C-alpha positions as CSV (number, residue, x, y, z in Angstrom):
1,D,103.5,71.3,93.9
2,I,101.6,74.4,94.3
3,R,104.2,76.9,94.8
4,W,105.4,76.3,90.8
5,P,105.5,78.4,88.8
6,F,105.9,81.1,92.2
7,E,109.3,80.1,93.3
8,D,110.3,83.9,93.5
9,W,107.4,85.1,95.8
10,W,108.2,82.1,98.6
11,L,111.8,82.7,98.4
12,A,111.5,86.8,98.4
13,N,108.9,86.0,101.3
14,R,111.1,83.7,103.2
15,L,114.1,86.1,102.9
16,L,112.4,88.5,104.4
17,K,110.3,86.4,107.4
18,N,113.9,85.6,108.1
19,G,114.8,89.2,108.6
20,Y,116.7,89.8,105.6
21,K,116.6,93.2,103.5
22,I,115.5,93.1,99.3
23,V,115.7,96.0,97.6
24,N,115.0,96.5,93.9
25,L,118.3,97.5,91.5
26,E,118.4,100.7,89.3
27,D,120.0,98.6,86.8
28,V,117.7,96.2,83.7
29,L,119.6,93.0,84.3
30,V,116.9,91.2,82.7
31,N,114.4,93.3,79.9
32,V,111.8,91.1,78.9
33,R,108.8,91.0,76.8
34,G,107.0,88.2,77.0
35,G,104.1,89.3,74.0
36,Q,100.5,87.1,73.2
37,D,101.8,83.7,75.1
38,F,103.2,84.9,78.0
39,I,99.8,86.6,79.0
40,K,98.1,83.3,77.5
41,R,100.0,81.3,80.3
42,R,99.3,83.3,83.2
43,H,95.6,83.8,82.3
44,G,92.3,82.0,83.1
45,F,90.5,80.4,85.9
46,K,93.3,77.5,86.2
47,Y,96.2,80.2,86.8
48,A,94.0,82.3,89.2
49,K,93.2,79.4,91.4
50,N,96.7,78.3,91.6
51,E,98.0,81.8,92.2
52,V,95.1,82.4,95.0
53,Q,96.1,79.2,96.8
54,N,100.0,80.4,96.6
55,L,99.0,83.5,98.3
56,Y,96.7,81.7,101.1
57,A,99.5,78.9,102.0
58,M,101.9,82.2,102.4
59,Y,99.1,83.9,104.3
60,M,98.8,81.1,106.5
61,E,102.6,80.7,107.2
62,G,103.0,84.5,108.0
63,L,104.3,85.7,105.3
64,L,101.7,88.1,104.1
65,S,99.3,89.9,105.9
66,I,95.3,89.5,105.7
67,F,95.4,92.9,104.0
68,N,98.3,91.5,101.5
69,F,96.5,88.7,100.6
70,L,92.8,90.1,99.9
71,S,94.4,93.3,98.0
72,N,96.8,90.8,95.9
73,V,93.6,88.1,95.5
74,L,91.3,90.6,94.2
75,I,93.9,92.4,91.9
76,R,95.3,89.2,90.4
77,I,91.8,87.3,89.9
78,T,90.5,90.4,88.1
79,V,93.5,90.5,85.7
80,R,93.7,86.5,85.2
81,L,89.9,86.8,84.4
82,I,89.6,89.9,82.4
83,P,89.5,89.4,78.6
84,I,93.3,88.6,77.2
85,Q,92.8,91.8,75.2
86,M,92.2,93.7,78.3
87,T,95.0,92.1,79.9
88,T,97.3,93.3,76.9
89,R,96.0,96.7,77.0
90,I,96.9,97.2,80.9
91,Y,100.5,95.6,80.3
92,S,101.3,97.9,77.6
93,I,100.0,101.2,80.0
94,I,101.7,99.7,83.0
95,R,105.4,99.4,80.6
96,N,104.9,102.6,79.2
97,K,104.7,103.6,82.5
98,R,108.5,102.9,83.2
């Protein structure tokens, strides 16, 4: 199933499509630090391909606009295919801005 491991995306998009409002909580309920194994599992051509297939399926179902689809594909493919050391650095910068 191409939806794995993107179940959260599908759930959130289905809720939005059906008129529900989704908001982020201010409280941190789970504080996850994935490390190198986390990045390795979410890196490479196979993962990028699966991610694009999911985004395309969501676009075809009307869950994403063409702009959201294309911008997500561009950003996500870049992050999935650059060297892991660069991905680690990007995640580190993002995490420190919070």
